[in-house]
C-alpha positions in Angstrom: 0.0 0.0 0.0 1.2 3.5 -0.7 -0.3 6.8 0.6 -3.7 5.2 1.4 -6.0 7.4 3.5 -9.6 6.1 4.0 -12.4 6.7 6.4 -15.1 4.0 6.8 -18.4 5.4 8.1 -20.6 3.7 10.7 -23.5 1.8 9.1 -22.4 2.0 5.5 -21.9 -0.6 2.9 -18.4 0.1 1.4 -17.1 -1.9 -1.5 -13.5 -1.9 -2.5 -12.8 -3.0 -6.1 -9.6 -3.8 -7.9 -7.6 -6.5 -9.6 -5.5 -9.1 -7.8 -2.6 -7.5 -6.1 -4.2 -4.1 -5.9 -4.2 -4.0 -2.1 -7.8 -4.9 -1.3 -7.0 -7.8 1.0 -4.2 -5.9 2.7 -6.5 -3.1 3.7 -9.1 -5.5 4.9 -6.5 -7.4 7.0 -5.2 -4.1 8.5 -8.7 -3.0 9.5 -9.4 -6.4 10.9 -6.3 -6.5 13.0 -4.8 -9.5 11.1 -1.8 -7.6 9.6 0.5 -5.0 11.0 1.6 -1.8 9.2 5.2 -0.9 8.5 4.2 2.8 8.4 1.1 4.8 9.1 -1.7 4.2 11.6 -5.1 2.5 11.7 -7.9 3.7 14.0 -11.2 2.2 15.1 -13.3 5.1 16.4 -10.9 6.7 19.0 -8.7 3.7 19.4 -5.5 3.2 17.5 -5.4 -0.4 16.3 -1.8 -0.1 15.3 -0.8 0.6 18.9 -2.6 -2.4 20.4 -0.8 -5.1 22.3 -1.3 -8.7 21.1 -3.9 -9.2 23.8 -5.8 -6.0 22.8 -5.7 -7.1 19.1 -7.1 -10.5 20.1 -10.0 -8.8 22.0 -10.6 -6.4 19.1 -10.8 -9.3 16.6 -13.0 -11.3 18.9 -15.5 -8.6 19.9 -15.5 -6.0 17.2 -14.9 -7.7 13.8 -16.7 -10.5 12.0 -14.9 -12.0 9.0 -16.6 -13.6 5.9 -14.3 -15.3 3.4 -14.7 -16.6 -0.1 -14.5 -20.3 0.7 -16.6 -20.4 3.9 -14.0 -22.1 6.1 -16.7 -24.1 7.9 -15.6 -27.0 10.1 -16.7 -30.1 8.1 -17.6 -32.4 11.1 -19.7 -29.7 12.8 -23.4 -28.9 12.0 -24.5 -25.5 10.9 -25.5 -24.6 14.4 -22.2 -25.9 15.9 -20.2 -23.9 13.4 -21.9 -20.8 14.6 -21.5 -21.7 18.2 -17.7 -21.9 17.7 -17.7 -18.1 17.2 -19.9 -17.3 20.1 -18.2 -19.3 22.8 -15.5 -16.7 23.4 -17.5 -13.6 22.4 -18.3 -10.9 25.0 -21.9 -10.1 23.9 -22.9 -12.8 21.4 -26.2 -13.1 19.6 -28.3 -16.2 20.0 -26.9 -18.7 17.5 -30.3 -19.9 16.3 -31.4 -16.3 15.8 -28.3 -15.6 13.8 -29.1 -18.5 11.5 -32.7 -17.4 11.3 -31.5 -14.0 10.1 -29.7 -15.6 7.2 -32.7 -17.8 6.4 -31.0 -21.0 7.6 -33.1 -21.9 10.6 -34.3 -25.1 8.9 -30.8 -26.3 8.4 -29.5 -26.2 11.9 -28.5 -29.9 12.0 -27.0 -30.1 8.5 -23.3 -30.6 8.0 -21.4 -28.5 5.4 -21.3 -31.3 2.9 -25.1 -31.4 3.0 -25.4 -27.7 2.1 -25.1 -25.9 -1.2 -22.4 -23.3 -1.7 -24.8 -20.5 -1.1 -26.1 -22.2 2.1 -22.6 -22.7 3.4 -21.9 -19.0 2.8 -25.0 -18.1 4.7 -23.8 -20.2 7.6 -20.4 -18.4 7.4 -22.2 -15.1 7.5 -24.3 -16.2 10.5 -21.1 -17.3 12.2 -19.6 -13.8 11.8 -22.9 -12.1 12.7 -23.4 -14.2 15.9 -20.4 -12.5 17.5 -22.5 -9.3 17.3 -19.6 -7.4 15.8 -19.6 -3.7 14.8 -17.8 -4.5 11.5 -18.4 -7.2 9.0 -15.4 -7.6 6.7 -16.1 -9.6 3.6 -13.4 -11.0 1.4 -14.9 -11.9 -2.0 -18.0 -13.4 -0.4 -19.7 -14.0 -3.8 -16.5 -15.1 -5.6 -17.1 -18.9 -5.3 -20.9 -18.6 -6.0 -23.0 -18.6 -9.2 -24.7 -15.4 -10.2 -28.1 -16.0 -8.6 -26.7 -17.2 -5.4 -24.2 -14.3 -5.3 -27.1 -11.9 -5.7 -28.9 -13.5 -2.7 -25.7 -13.2 -0.5 -25.3 -9.6 -1.6 -29.0 -8.9 -0.6 -28.4 -10.6 2.7 -25.4 -8.4 3.5 -27.3 -5.2 2.7 -30.3 -6.3 4.7 -28.1 -6.9 7.7 -26.6 -3.4 7.3 -30.1 -1.9 7.1 -31.8 -4.0 9.8 -29.0 -4.3 12.4 -26.9 -1.2 11.6 -23.8 -3.2 10.8 -20.9 -1.6 9.0 -20.1 -3.8 6.0 -16.8 -3.6 4.1 -16.7 -5.9 1.1 -13.7 -6.4 -1.3 -14.1 -7.9 -4.7 -12.6 -8.0 -8.2 -16.2 -7.9 -9.6 -16.8 -4.2 -10.4 -20.5 -4.7 -11.0 -21.1 -5.3 -7.2 -20.0 -1.7 -6.6 -23.3 -0.5 -8.1 -25.0 -1.7 -4.8 -22.6 0.1 -2.5 -23.1 3.3 -0.5 -19.5 4.2 -1.4 -16.9 2.7 -3.7 -13.1 2.6 -3.4 -11.1 1.6 -6.5 -7.6 0.4 -6.0 -4.7 -0.2 -8.3 -1.1 -1.1 -7.5 -1.6 -0.4 -3.8 -3.1 3.0 -4.2 -6.7 4.4 -4.1 -7.3 5.7 -7.6 -11.0 6.6 -7.1 -13.4 7.1 -4.2 -17.0 8.0 -4.8 -20.5 7.9 -3.3 -23.4 6.2 -4.9 -26.3 8.7 -4.6 -28.8 5.9 -5.4 -27.3 2.4 -4.9 -28.9 -0.3 -7.0 -30.9 -3.0 -5.4 -28.9 -6.2 -5.6 -31.6 -7.7 -7.8 -30.8 -5.1 -10.5 -27.0 -5.7 -10.5 -25.8 -7.8 -13.4 -22.4 -9.3 -14.1 
């Protein structure tokens, strides 16, 4: 990353777009407390993440951030409910696990194992797992990348609904520029730099996004 300066606003749906190697994942990992900077600072509200001790970083990741990844990362020998419970056992103020699965329309799949679920259903469980921690931030790394178009649109709708209904701040990174049409704000990256930052005055409903 070079000379990156970016504010993320509470309750927004921010999409970062760029090709592989543009710096998207690096920014997401810095915001999520997974990587350390070599220069500069990262803040969450009035707290400087880059000055946290290892224990403080662990608490920050545990209590403040929910991660959603491209390939779900579900534990194969645990049910959907048990996968969600993994994230709540150490959380400070977790959501009810069944309620988290209900919010992602998976309440009828509580006892199913990942191998018994479609890709879209597995991603919904992964989102419920992140959501059940009751985080302030949902950080999503290519959450539609491994899904077909129709399933990807449903996951995109789900993330926007969670933002609107629960007031979550959602940061999504993708190489798929079409998804940016549904964002509140869009960041375009190239070679480790922000080359464009703009607001969508009227974000498209996910159902109107085509790629």
